[in-house]
N, C-alpha and C positions, 0 to 999 in steps of 0.2 A: 467450398461451395465452387468448385474449382467449372467440375464441366457445365453447371446450369449456367455459369456465363459463356460458357463456349457452346452452346445452343443459341441463347441473347446473340452474341457475336458475328455468330452464322445469318441470324434473322437481320444483326442490320448491317453489316456490310453488303447483303442481298438487297434492301433497304436502297445505302448509301449511290449503290451503284444504279438503280434505279432512277434515281432519284436525281444524278450526274447525269442518264441518257435526257430525261424530260429537261434540262439545260445547254442543251447542245442546238445550236444553229440550223433552225428547219436547211434542207437541201433543195438545190431547187428542181423544181417537177420535173422527175426522166421519165420514161416505162422500166417497170420491175424488172429485178435483174431476180432468175433465176436462185432462191437460195442456196448456198454452198454446205455440199454436206459437213458438219465437224468432221479433221480427222478423228477413227479410232482413240487415240490416245488423250484426245479432248476428250471425248464422250466418255472414255475409264476414270479420267480425271474428276469431271462433274457426276458419275454414277461415283467415286469415290469422297466427295463432301455432302454427299444423301447420306451414306454409311456414317460418313463422322459424325454427322448432327441426329442421325438416327439411335448411337452408339453412347450419345451425349447424353440423353433421352432418357435412358434406359433407370434413370434411378426413379422416375417419375411411376414406370408405369401403369402409361399410360395404356386406359382401354379401347378399342377399335373406334368409338366415336370418338373422345378425347383426341385422339391421334390427330386427326381431322380439323381440329376445332386451333389445334398447332401449326398442322399445314394448311391452316387459313389465316392464320398470323402471317407464315410467313409469303404466302400469297401478295398481300394488304401491302405488307412491307417494302413488297419488292416495286411493287406496284405503286407506291410512295404515296399510296390512301389509309396507312391504319386508323382503326376505328376512335384510338388514345397514343399520347407516346409514350413510350417508356419512362417513368422517373423512379422512383425509393421505392412512394407506396407499392406500383409493379413489382418490381425486384425483390418487395418487402411478401408480397404475394408467391413469387416462387418459387420463394425461398421457401413458407411454410410449409407451403404445398408441398415441395421434394422433403423438408424432415417426416412427416405427415407418413406419405409414402416411405420411404425408408426405412420407420420402425414396423411396416405393416410386413412387409421385405424382410428386417432382420427375424421376426415373431417366427416368419414361418420358413424362412432355413434354421432358426432352432432348434422345431419340430421335426424337423426334415434331418439335418446333421448330426441328430442324437436315435434316431436307427440308423443312420447307414454308419458312426462308429460302433454301434453297438454289433453291428451284421460284419463288419470290418475285423474286427477284434476279434472273432471268433475263427475267422481265417490258417490254415490252419499254416502254424509254424510263427504267427503271428506273437511278435515279444513288443511288451507296452513300458512304457518309459516313467519315469517319474510323476509326470505331470501328465501320464495320459494320450501321448500320441502313441498313436501305431505303427511298427513297423516290420512290415513285412517280407523279408526277403526271399530275391529272386534269382542271385548267384550268389554265392558265396562266393567273398576277393580274396586274395594269398597277402597282400600290403599289410600293411601297418596299420593301424585306429588310431583316426586322430582322436585329439583333447578338444580340451571347451575353448583355447586360448591359439589353437594349430589355426593354419590358413589352407584352406581346400582348395580341387579345382573339382567343377562335375560336370554334368548334363543330364539335363532334368527337362522335366514337363509337368507343368500344374494345374488342375482341374476343377474345377468346383465337383458338388455333388450331381447332377442334372450329369458330365462330362464335358460341358462346356470347358476350354482350353485358354486360358487367359494368360499363359505366361511358357516359351520352348528356350530354351541355352541353343535344343536342333534341332527348330527352324529355323534359326540364324546362322545354324552352323558357327558357333563360337561356343567350348565351351566357359562358366562363369565361374572364378575364381575371389575369393572372399573368408574373413574369417570368420572362423564358426560363431567368436560371443559376440558378432556383429550383425547376424540375423534373427529371424523368428524367433521364438525362444525351441520350440516344438525341432526345427532343421539344428539347435544347440542339441539336443541334446541323441535328436534319431543317426542324425551321421556319428555321434559317439557310438551306436551299436552295429556301424557297418569297419568293413576293411578296404585299403584299396587293391580298387579291380569288381568291386563289389555291386550287386544295383539291390531295389532294394522298393518297394511301392511304401511311399512314406503319408500315414493319414496324423494331418492338421488339426487338434479339435479346435475352435474358433479362438477359445482364454488364452490358448500360446503361437495363433497365429497371428491374427489384424480384427480382430476381439468385436463389439459391438458394433462399431463406427465401419471394421470392414474399409474399403479400397475402391469407393465407387469412383467411375460406372462400374467397372471390371471387376470387384470382390464385394459383395453385398454384405452388411452387417452380423453378426452371426456366423458366419458360414467356416462349413468347416470343407478344411482344404486337401488335395490326393494329391501328394509329390511323386512321380517316375523318378530317380534319386539311379544314375551312377560316377561313384567316387573314385575318381580317373586319380588321384595323386594329391600326396598331402604335399604343400607349394617350403620349400627350405629358403 
């Protein structure tokens, strides 16, 4: 439950900082100076803190009213005036809420993914592997085809069914290298349908990707994943 602890940690850090400020000795009375404007990079960093906390809360699928309660908890913690203290019971309640919300999200993904898989399997030139991965060639390669025990070098971009990008070697501008038998089964099978220099769209059923558990908060349970893959080389 790592993402849950991140959210709680953020609130705790804010609360600790606020309490530390309260304990500082009072300064002699003086004419207040105009508030200094935060540098642009500091503004960006602070905004990024908010984005990070928001991302860590994805697992809860919060409704607007529920989000307001979370924000109130952060405000109270930052002011050093929480309605109650975080304890073992609170952590248990957070975990139970996360599990229940993840279960609902996983069922939704299962239904959504089934239709998407069926649609992609009907695309022109689509090939199905033994375990149900769908490979849609976009550019035929002219090099060798890797085996399950080969190490490959690829560029890729991974997306959820709704188009959300969850990982991309292209954005990092750094190709990935890994043995084909050391990644998800979908990749192990799909890349053996490609040749070096080729590009393909690889659609992975949840069962041969990250399954019912997913990889919260980025990949929900039962998520069907799509990877745009370019097979650059077989690493000797």
